[in-house]
N, C-alpha and C positions, 0 to 999 in steps of 0.2 A: 384823203381816202373819202368817197361818198359814201352814203349808207348801203348802196346796192352792193357796191366793192366789199365792205366791211362784212355782210351777211354772207357773200359768197365765199369768202375767205375763212369766216367762221365755220360754214358747211364743209369746206374742204378740210380744215383741221380736224373736225368730228369723223369725217371718212377717213384721214389718216389713221386716227386712233384706233378705228373700227378693222382698219385693215390688219393693222398688226396684233390686234387683241382676239381676234378668233377667226372663223373660217368661212363666213358667209360669203356667197358670191359676190363679184365686184359690181354686178348688176343690180343686186339687192342693196348694197353698201349706197350706190348712187340714188336710188330711189329713198331709202332711208334717210339720206342726208338732204333730201330736198331737191334734187336735180331732176327735172322734167324728161331729158333724154340722157342716155349713156354716152352719145358722141360729146354732148355738153359737158359732162362730167369728165369724160377722157381728156378732151381739149383742156379745160380749166385745170385739173390737175397737173397736167404735163406743163402748163405755164408757171404755175407755182411752185411745184416741186421738182422740176427738171427731170422727171421720168414718169412713165405709165404707172398707174395703180397697181398693176401686177408686179412690176419691178420693186415698187416701194414696199410691197409685201413681202418679197423674199429678201430684201435687204435689210428692212426695218428701220426705224427712226434713228436710232443710235448711229447706223452706218451712214445716214445721212445728216447727221447733225440737225435735225429737226427734233423740236418738242413735241410732247404729245398733249393734249387737252386735258388729261386727267389729273 
């Protein structure tokens, strides 16, 4: 894993934690997590978590078997 991939996965883990811990908009979370565009955020989130950020929010990390960053 190179530095860029590491940073991207760290940002996604942070975003996943924000998705289940509050009610901020997905667009706001994408921006807060450091993604320049929503489309890139959605694409990368889907690639790593195998579901959209909205789907992840409704099912939560325990249902997905994903740890949170906290």
